[in-house]
C-alpha positions in Angstrom: -0.2 0.2 0.1 1.8 3.7 -1.4 1.9 6.3 1.5 -1.1 8.3 -0.2 -3.8 5.4 -0.4 -2.0 4.9 3.9 -2.8 7.8 4.5 -6.6 8.3 2.6 -7.2 5.1 4.6 -6.4 6.0 8.0 -8.3 9.6 7.6 -11.5 8.2 6.2 -11.4 5.5 9.1 -11.3 8.2 11.7 -14.0 10.3 10.5 -16.2 6.6 9.9 -15.8 6.3 13.3 -16.8 9.9 14.3 -19.7 9.7 11.7 -21.0 6.0 13.8 -20.9 7.9 16.7 -22.6 11.0 16.0 -25.2 9.0 14.4 -25.8 6.8 17.6 -26.8 9.7 19.1 -28.3 11.8 17.0 -32.3 11.9 16.9 -34.6 9.8 14.4 -34.7 12.6 12.4 -31.2 13.7 12.8 -29.9 10.2 12.4 -31.3 10.1 8.8 -30.1 13.6 7.6 -27.4 13.3 8.6 -26.3 9.7 6.8 -27.6 10.9 3.8 -26.0 14.2 3.6 -22.6 12.0 4.5 -23.3 9.3 1.5 -23.8 12.6 -0.5 -20.6 13.9 0.4 -18.6 10.4 -0.6 -21.0 9.9 -3.3 -19.5 13.1 -4.8 -16.0 12.4 -4.0 -15.9 9.0 -5.9 -17.6 11.1 -8.8 -14.4 13.8 -8.2 -12.1 11.3 -8.6 -13.5 9.2 -11.5 -14.3 11.8 -13.9 -12.0 13.8 -15.7 -9.5 16.5 -13.6 -10.9 19.9 -14.8 -10.6 23.3 -12.7 -14.1 24.2 -14.0 -15.4 20.6 -12.6 -17.4 22.1 -9.6 -19.0 24.7 -11.8 -19.9 22.5 -14.5 -21.1 19.5 -12.9 -21.8 20.3 -9.1 -23.0 23.6 -8.2 -25.7 25.5 -8.3 -28.5 23.6 -10.9 -25.9 21.7 -12.6 -26.5 18.0 -13.5 -24.6 16.6 -10.4 -26.0 19.3 -8.1 -28.3 17.0 -5.9 -28.0 13.3 -4.2 -30.3 12.0 -7.0 -28.3 12.5 -10.0 -25.1 11.9 -8.1 -26.7 8.0 -7.2 -27.5 7.7 -11.0 -24.4 8.7 -12.6 -22.6 7.0 -10.2 -24.4 3.4 -10.7 -24.6 3.8 -14.5 -20.1 4.4 -14.7 -20.3 0.9 -13.0 -19.0 2.4 -9.4 -21.8 1.0 -7.4 -24.2 -2.0 -7.5 -28.0 -2.5 -8.9 -28.6 -3.1 -5.2 -25.7 -0.5 -4.1 -27.6 2.3 -5.9 -30.6 0.9 -4.5 -30.0 1.1 -1.1 -28.9 5.0 -1.7 -32.3 5.4 -3.0 -34.3 4.1 -0.1 -32.0 6.2 2.0 -32.3 9.5 0.1 -36.4 8.8 0.3 -36.1 8.3 3.9 -34.3 11.2 4.4 -36.3 13.9 2.3 -39.2 12.4 4.6 -37.7 13.0 7.5 -36.9 16.7 6.0 -40.0 17.9 4.4 -43.1 15.9 6.3 -44.4 18.4 8.9 -46.0 16.0 11.1 -43.6 14.1 13.6 -42.4 10.6 12.4 -39.3 8.6 13.4 -38.3 5.0 12.5 -41.2 3.4 13.8 -43.5 5.3 11.7 -44.7 2.2 9.2 -43.6 3.9 6.0 -40.0 4.2 7.1 -40.0 1.1 9.0 -40.9 -0.5 5.7 -38.1 0.5 3.8 -35.9 0.0 6.9 -36.2 -3.4 6.9 -36.4 -3.6 3.0 -32.4 -2.4 3.1 -30.3 -5.0 1.3 -27.3 -3.5 2.6 -28.4 -4.2 6.6 -26.4 -6.9 8.1 -29.0 -7.2 10.8 -31.1 -9.3 12.0 -35.0 -9.5 10.6 -36.2 -8.8 13.5 -33.9 -6.0 14.5 -35.2 -2.6 14.8 -35.3 -0.4 12.0 -33.2 2.3 13.3 -30.6 -0.6 13.3 -31.1 -1.6 9.9 -30.8 2.1 8.4 -27.6 2.9 10.1 -26.5 -0.7 9.4 -27.1 -0.4 5.7 -25.6 3.2 6.0 -22.1 1.7 6.9 -22.2 -0.9 4.4 -23.1 1.0 1.7 -20.3 3.8 2.7 -17.5 1.2 3.1 -18.5 0.0 -1.1 -18.3 3.9 -2.0 -14.8 4.2 0.2 -13.4 1.2 -1.6 -14.9 2.2 -5.1 -12.8 5.0 -4.0 -9.6 4.0 -3.8 -9.9 1.6 -6.3 -11.3 3.5 -9.3 -9.5 4.7 -12.7 -9.7 8.3 -13.5 -11.1 9.3 -16.8 -8.0 10.9 -19.3 -9.0 14.0 -21.1 -9.1 13.1 -24.6 -6.3 14.6 -26.8 -7.1 17.3 -28.2 -8.1 16.1 -32.6 -8.6 19.5 -34.1 -8.0 18.6 -37.7 -4.9 20.7 -39.3 -4.8 22.4 -42.5 -3.7 20.0 -43.9 -6.2 17.6 -42.7 -8.6 20.5 -43.8 -7.0 20.5 -47.1 -7.2 17.0 -48.0 -10.8 16.9 -47.0 -12.1 19.3 -49.2 -9.7 17.8 -51.8 -11.7 14.3 -51.2 -15.5 15.7 -51.3 -14.9 17.5 -54.4 -13.7 14.5 -55.6 -16.3 12.1 -54.6 -19.4 15.5 -56.0 -17.2 14.7 -59.4 -16.9 11.4 -59.9 -20.9 11.6 -59.0 -21.8 14.0 -61.5 -20.0 11.7 -63.7 -21.3 8.8 -63.1 -24.6 8.4 -65.6 -26.4 6.2 -63.3 -26.5 8.9 -60.8 -27.8 11.6 -63.1 -30.4 8.8 -64.4 -31.6 8.1 -61.0 -31.8 12.0 -60.8 -33.9 12.7 -63.9 -36.4 9.6 -62.4 -37.3 11.4 -59.5 -37.3 14.9 -61.0 
C-alpha cells in the first residue's frame, strides 16, 4: 500500500468512526439527515476521482443547478459509470427517500413510522437480523454502503481528458479535395444522373 493510499485509509477510518458515533447520538430525524448528507459527500468524492480532472468541474457539474448538484443525480451517474452496484444504488435511493420524509414532512415521524419502518426492513445492505429495529437496519445499511463507496474511491481508475483532435490545415485541405472528388465522380456517373432524372 503506497503512502497516499495509506493516508487516505487512516483519514477515512477516523472520519467513519466519528460518523458512526454521531449517528448513535442523533435523534431519528438527525440520524436520517446526517447519514444521507455524509453518503452524498462521499459519493461526490467518488465521482470527482472518476471523472476527467478539470478546474471547472465544480461549476460545470456540481454547483447550483448543474447536472450533479443533487443526491439523486449523483447516485444515478455512479451506477451508470459502473462505480456502484444495482443493489447499492437501490439502498442509496431508499436512504434518500427516508431523508426526504424526515426533512419535508411536517408531522412528527420516527424510524417506527410504518412507511419508514417498511423501507428500513427492505434495505439490502443491512447485516442485522430480520427482527432488528428499523433504525438498526438503517444504520447498518448506511455503514456498509459507505464502505463500498470508499473501496470504489480507492480502486477506481480516473478518466483521462481526450487529446486534442482538431484537424490541421493540411487535414482540412485533404478533406476538401476528397469531397470535391466524390462530387465530381458522382456527377460523371450516368447511373446517378438517371436516378436524378427519374426523381425529377
